[in-house]
N, C-alpha and C positions, 0 to 999 in steps of 0.2 A: 300774852302772845297767844293766837289761836293756833290751832292744829294745821292750817294751810300754812301759816307764815313759818312754822317750826319745821317743816317738810325740808324748805329751802335750807336749813342749817343741818341737817342730819348726815352724818358721815354715811357714804355709800361708794362704789366704785365709780360712778358717774360724777358724783359731787366730790370725790377727793376724801383723803384723810387727814386730820391736823396732825401736825409733826411738833413734838416738844423741843423748845430751845434751851440750851444750857448755857450757864455763864463761862463754860471752860470750853476749848476746843474738843471735838469729838472724832472718832473714827467709826467706820461703818463695815460691817461684816455681810455679807449676803450668800445664802446657803439653799439648797434644796434638797428635797426628799421626797420620794414616791411613795403613794399609800397603794395597798392593794385594790384591784379594782372590783369594789362591792359597795353598791349604794347604802347597804344597812351597815356595814363597818365605817364608811365615811360619816354617817350620820351620826353613830357611836364616838367616833373620833373627835368629829365638833363638839358634842355634848362634854365630853371628858375634859375639854379645854375650856368650857363655858367659866364664867366666873362664878358660879354656882358648885361647880364641880372639880375644878382645878385644884390641886393640894396646895394648901397655903405654905407648907415646907418647902415645895418646890420652888414656888415664887421668891421665898425668903433665900433659898439657896442662890438662885440665880442673881441677886442682887449682892449678897456676901462674896461671890467671885470677882465682881466689879462691873457687872453689865448694869448699864443705865435703863436701856430701853430694849425691848424686843417685841416684833411683830411676826406673825406667821400669817401669810395669804394662801388662798388655795383655788385652783383651777382643776377640775375634774379631779384627778388624782394626783396631780403635783404639787407638793407644798414648797412656799418660797419664804424664807424668814431672813427678817433684816434685825441685826442686833448692832446696837450703838454703846460705844464704850469711851472712857478717856483715852487720850492718845496713848499713855504710858502703858495700856492695857496691854497683856502677853496672852494670845488665845490659847497656846498650849499648856501652859503652867495653869491658866484659869479652867480649861476643860479638865485637866488632870485632877484639880483639887475639887471640882464639881463632881465627880465621879467617885469622890470619896466620901462624900456627905451622907448622912444616914439614910435617906430615904430615895437618894437619886436612882440607885440600880433597881430598886422596886418600881420606882416611876417608869423606867425604861422598859422593863419585864411587862409592866400594865399596859404601855402604849405599842409594844412590839407587834402584836397579832394585827394590828392595822397597816404595818409599815412593810415596805419591800426592803427588807434588811434582815440579816442574820440574827436569830436571837441570841442575846447576851452582848450583843455590840453595844458600845457606850453611845453616847449622844454625837460626841466628836467623830465616831466613826461612822455613824449613819449619816449625817448631815454633810453634803458634799459642798466645798466652796464654790463660788461663782465667781468669774473673771469679769470684771468691768470691762467692756470693749468700746463704750462710748459715753461721754458725759457732756451735757451743755453747760459750760462755764460761764459764770456771771463777769464781764470785764469790766 
């Protein structure tokens, strides 16, 4: 496949993003968090979430508490996170457990300089749930 053909399949905001399917029913949580209005800080925040720099222990911890998939999108200073879990997943108990895992609080402190949140807040305290107000259902 040449480079021109490949561009058609690249994931981009215009082309859309692939969604993983599971052999089990899942539920979705959508949350938001604002970053400080600083292009330099936002660039560094993006870098710290890159595959090269994100801490592997944090990814393992996210999976350990039962999260199947997590995506974070950005528009200017606004973050939007989508979390997919099994139907029996309990958000509060999972976030409580996540907050006790070895490097989680260190990661939260490491990220707090970028976020419009009070230092020392847990991930569950910083990220605010969004209410779904519309859904196009398949009939």
